[in-house]
Kinemage of the C-alpha trace (Angstrom):
@kinemage 1
@onewidth
@group {chain A} dominant
@subgroup {mainchain}
@vectorlist {calphas} color= white
{ca ser a 1} P 104.448 58.701 136.006
{ca tyr a 2} L 103.445 61.572 133.491
{ca asp a 3} L 99.956 61.087 134.966
{ca met a 4} L 101.283 63.371 137.723
{ca gly a 5} L 100.991 66.340 135.443
{ca arg a 6} L 103.325 69.084 134.609
{ca met a 7} L 105.563 68.470 137.701
{ca met a 8} L 107.125 65.797 135.786
{ca ala a 9} L 108.536 68.428 133.639
{ca phe a 10} L 110.868 69.872 136.297
{ca ala a 11} L 113.888 68.457 137.852
{ca ala a 12} L 113.419 66.913 141.418
{ca gly a 13} L 113.568 69.959 143.844
{ca trp a 14} L 112.416 72.591 141.440
{ca leu a 15} L 108.914 74.100 141.453
{ca glu a 16} L 106.137 71.561 141.585
{ca asn a 17} L 108.452 68.588 141.868
{ca gln a 18} L 109.478 68.678 145.504
{ca ser a 19} L 110.621 72.262 146.022
{ca ile a 20} L 109.746 74.279 149.337
{ca trp a 21} L 107.025 76.070 147.859
{ca met a 22} L 105.598 79.111 149.672
{ca his a 23} L 103.575 79.891 146.351
{ca met a 24} L 101.389 76.836 147.066
{ca ser a 25} L 101.056 77.668 150.681
{ca tyr a 26} L 99.698 80.960 149.912
{ca lys a 27} L 97.071 79.504 147.477
{ca tyr a 28} L 95.946 77.306 150.322
{ca tyr a 29} L 95.689 80.103 152.800
{ca leu a 30} L 93.527 82.080 150.281
{ca gln a 31} L 91.140 79.176 150.070
{ca leu a 32} L 90.766 79.120 153.905
{ca leu a 33} L 89.775 82.651 153.668
{ca arg a 34} L 87.304 82.255 150.945
{ca gly a 35} L 86.050 79.407 152.840
{ca lys a 36} L 85.265 81.663 155.803
{ca leu a 37} L 87.535 79.392 157.830
{ca tyr a 38} L 88.914 82.575 159.601
{ca asn a 39} L 90.362 81.116 162.872
{ca gln a 40} L 92.353 78.584 160.891
{ca phe a 41} L 93.569 81.145 158.310
{ca phe a 42} L 94.788 83.593 161.151
{ca thr a 43} L 96.266 80.757 163.274
{ca glu a 44} L 98.171 79.586 159.973
{ca met a 45} L 99.201 83.363 159.379
{ca lys a 46} L 100.396 84.245 162.754
{ca gly a 47} L 101.971 80.859 163.250
{ca gly a 48} L 104.486 81.234 160.888
{ca gly a 49} L 102.834 80.415 157.714
{ca met a 50} L 103.021 83.958 156.054
{ca leu a 51} L 106.243 85.876 155.340
{ca pro a 52} L 105.795 88.599 158.287
{ca phe a 53} L 105.448 85.879 160.932
{ca met a 54} L 108.062 83.459 159.750
{ca asp a 55} L 111.241 82.642 161.822
{ca pro a 56} L 114.102 84.090 159.613
{ca asp a 57} L 116.332 81.520 160.938
{ca val a 58} L 114.061 78.730 159.589
{ca tyr a 59} L 113.237 80.796 156.436
{ca gly a 60} L 116.909 81.084 155.812
{ca arg a 61} L 116.917 84.583 154.538
{ca ser a 62} L 115.633 88.081 155.429
{ca leu a 63} L 111.975 88.472 155.737
{ca met a 64} L 112.037 91.161 153.321
{ca glu a 65} L 112.854 88.778 150.698
{ca cys a 66} L 109.897 86.936 148.995
{ca ser a 67} L 110.813 83.549 147.591
{ca ser a 68} L 108.145 81.812 145.576
{ca phe a 69} L 110.053 78.583 145.972
{ca ile a 70} L 113.224 77.264 147.488
{ca ala a 71} L 115.231 74.668 145.748
{ca ser a 72} L 115.176 71.719 147.974
{ca ser a 73} L 117.986 68.951 148.744
{ca ala a 74} L 116.323 66.859 145.967
{ca phe a 75} L 117.917 69.177 143.429
{ca lys a 76} L 121.003 67.609 141.820
{ca asp a 77} L 123.247 70.777 141.786
{ca pro a 78} L 124.409 71.685 145.292
{ca ser a 79} L 125.093 75.120 144.467
{ca val a 80} L 121.424 75.678 143.717
{ca val a 81} L 120.126 73.928 146.892
{ca gly a 82} L 118.631 76.452 149.407
{ca arg a 83} L 118.392 79.248 147.031
{ca gly a 84} L 115.113 81.176 146.655
{ca phe a 85} L 113.468 81.851 143.368
{ca leu a 86} L 110.552 84.040 142.257
{ca ala a 87} L 108.436 82.728 139.510
{ca arg a 88} L 107.124 85.211 136.965
{ca leu a 89} L 103.507 84.795 138.527
{ca ser a 90} L 103.733 83.687 141.963
{ca gly a 91} L 101.053 82.920 144.688
{ca ser a 92} L 103.436 84.576 147.067
{ca thr a 93} L 102.379 87.841 145.308
{ca ala a 94} L 99.325 87.386 143.333
{ca glu a 95} L 97.427 85.415 145.952
{ca phe a 96} L 98.791 87.636 148.624
{ca leu a 97} L 97.025 90.674 146.863
{ca ser a 98} L 93.853 88.630 146.806
{ca ile a 99} L 94.236 87.786 150.495
{ca trp a 100} L 94.698 91.512 151.257
{ca lys a 101} L 91.685 92.442 149.272
{ca leu a 102} L 89.460 89.945 151.092
{ca met a 103} L 90.933 90.958 154.378
{ca phe a 104} L 90.349 94.809 154.117
{ca met a 105} L 87.481 95.267 151.651
{ca gly a 106} L 85.738 91.953 151.221
{ca pro a 107} L 84.793 89.961 148.245
{ca asn a 108} L 82.351 92.449 146.639
{ca pro a 109} L 83.079 96.143 147.473
{ca tyr a 110} L 80.802 97.049 144.816
{ca ile a 111} L 77.158 95.621 144.600
{ca ile a 112} L 73.913 95.999 142.865
{ca asn a 113} L 71.016 96.981 144.999
{ca asp a 114} L 67.473 95.796 144.529
{ca ala a 115} L 66.683 98.786 142.269
{ca gly a 116} L 69.569 97.745 140.053
{ca asp a 117} L 71.743 100.722 141.090
{ca val a 118} L 75.528 100.254 142.177
{ca glu a 119} L 76.419 100.778 145.754
{ca met a 120} L 79.743 100.287 147.792
{ca gln a 121} L 80.005 98.047 150.918
{ca leu a 122} L 83.153 97.482 152.688
{ca ile a 123} L 83.125 94.187 154.813
{ca pro a 124} L 86.387 93.285 156.191
{ca thr a 125} L 87.919 90.274 157.813
{ca leu a 126} L 90.233 91.629 160.427
{ca pro a 127} L 91.124 90.088 163.719
{ca ile a 128} L 91.418 92.210 166.720
{ca trp a 129} L 95.032 91.831 167.050
{ca leu a 130} L 95.629 93.539 163.677
{ca phe a 131} L 94.305 96.645 165.462
{ca glu a 132} L 96.289 96.153 168.703
{ca asp a 133} L 98.459 93.115 169.724
{ca leu a 134} L 99.574 93.976 173.279
{ca glu a 135} L 101.286 90.556 173.586
{ca ala a 136} L 103.666 91.236 170.637
{ca gly a 137} L 104.113 94.718 172.078
{ca ala a 138} L 102.254 96.358 169.303
{ca lys a 139} L 100.129 99.249 170.625
{ca gly a 140} L 97.202 100.174 168.416
{ca thr a 141} L 96.118 103.543 167.036
{ca arg a 142} L 92.917 105.173 168.470
{ca asp a 143} L 90.648 107.791 167.328
{ca asp a 144} L 89.551 110.895 169.401
{ca asp a 145} L 86.916 108.770 170.968
{ca gly a 146} L 89.305 105.975 172.029
{ca asn a 147} L 88.218 103.337 169.422
{ca leu a 148} L 91.046 101.322 167.696
{ca val a 149} L 91.603 102.097 164.102
{ca val a 150} L 93.352 100.688 161.133
{ca ser a 151} L 93.858 102.612 157.821
{ca phe a 152} L 94.657 101.647 154.213
{ca lys a 153} L 94.241 103.194 150.572
{ca ile a 154} L 91.927 102.157 147.978
{ca phe a 155} L 92.637 103.011 144.298
{ca ala a 156} L 96.082 104.262 145.381
{ca ser a 157} L 94.681 107.653 146.629
{ca ile a 158} L 91.625 107.521 148.873
{ca met a 159} L 92.366 106.792 152.552
{ca val a 160} L 89.981 104.483 154.384
{ca thr a 161} L 90.041 104.321 158.246
{ca tyr a 162} L 87.959 101.370 160.192
{ca his a 163} L 86.801 102.361 163.473
{ca asn a 164} L 86.459 99.395 165.618
{ca thr a 165} L 83.808 100.702 168.187
{ca leu a 166} L 83.026 97.050 169.150
{ca gly a 167} L 86.552 96.281 170.281
{ca thr a 168} L 86.305 92.808 168.668
{ca asp a 169} L 87.350 90.857 165.531
{ca leu a 170} L 85.631 92.193 162.423
{ca phe a 171} L 84.770 89.008 160.616
{ca asp a 172} L 82.117 89.530 157.925
{ca val a 173} L 80.770 92.647 159.947
{ca pro a 174} L 79.455 95.430 157.842
{ca pro a 175} L 79.696 99.086 158.951
{ca thr a 176} L 76.818 100.859 160.566
{ca lys a 177} L 78.064 104.248 159.422
{ca tyr a 178} L 80.344 105.893 157.019
{ca val a 179} L 81.603 109.475 156.610
{ca val a 180} L 82.953 110.262 153.169
{ca thr a 181} L 85.116 113.292 153.244
{ca met a 182} L 85.513 115.387 149.870
{ca glu a 183} L 88.665 117.249 148.768
{ca asp a 184} L 86.763 120.518 149.299
{ca gly a 185} L 86.245 119.740 152.827
{ca ser a 186} L 82.563 118.852 152.777
{ca thr a 187} L 81.351 115.502 154.057
{ca val a 188} L 78.765 112.798 153.179
{ca asp a 189} L 77.345 111.063 156.157
{ca val a 190} L 75.754 107.603 155.449
{ca glu a 191} L 73.734 105.577 157.935
{ca gly a 192} L 73.938 101.939 157.194
{ca ser a 193} L 76.047 99.223 155.703
{ca ser a 194} L 76.476 100.572 152.107
{ca ile a 195} L 77.371 103.791 150.456
{ca pro a 196} L 74.715 105.077 147.915
{ca thr a 197} L 75.116 105.366 144.241
{ca lys a 198} L 75.986 108.890 143.695
{ca thr a 199} L 78.870 108.704 146.303
{ca ala a 200} L 79.987 105.145 145.321
{ca ile a 201} L 80.561 106.254 141.796
{ca gln a 202} L 82.488 109.382 142.964
{ca ile a 203} L 84.570 107.150 144.893
{ca arg a 204} L 85.335 104.513 141.943
{ca lys a 205} L 86.048 107.365 139.515
{ca leu a 206} L 88.180 109.199 142.178
{ca leu a 207} L 85.896 112.218 141.729
{ca gly a 208} L 86.987 114.724 144.560
{ca val a 209} L 86.935 111.959 147.385
{ca lys a 210} L 89.762 112.568 149.874
{ca ser a 211} L 88.954 109.802 152.540
{ca ile a 212} L 86.416 107.418 153.983
{ca asp a 213} L 85.788 106.626 157.554
{ca ala a 214} L 83.740 103.415 158.405
{ca tyr a 215} L 82.478 102.886 161.806
{ca phe a 216} L 81.569 99.315 163.149
């Protein structure tokens, strides 16, 4: 029935109409994360739902190859069945970037305080096994104080390092301290969960900021 929507425009086994669609799986995982169903999200992720954790024998190709969807056996042309395709805008890429942002920065890295001024606040959603996963043989990196750390870049240039002094999952846990290092070697020490206006704007405009260390 055409009441089924645009899926009826596609041949069986293609896109919405009965394909094997990682695109839609990633959309589902993003909503788990937005809904704060963190245990379910990371169980799905590590259980083979997301590309780095899939079984390549089941996936049928290298894990370095991102397929938005795979043409299923419902497709009429047997030469196409099992081939992977990447749509021009795919959940396997666009939704993944949204997932990454929520995991590492939180939903609102810039906020407006009670005085109406902008501040920066990084609230990640990171399980402890992304810092160190001894069961998988992945030993973590530690700072000079022995705390597990993970690092990433914001705005393609500023290195951010999270210091997990708690040694636990960081689910909606704000930092207690930031150290912002400038390109001239000076530092701005911030006590509390958010970076004040002047420094927050410098970070956003890439004005001489080299790195950010956040302590939890």
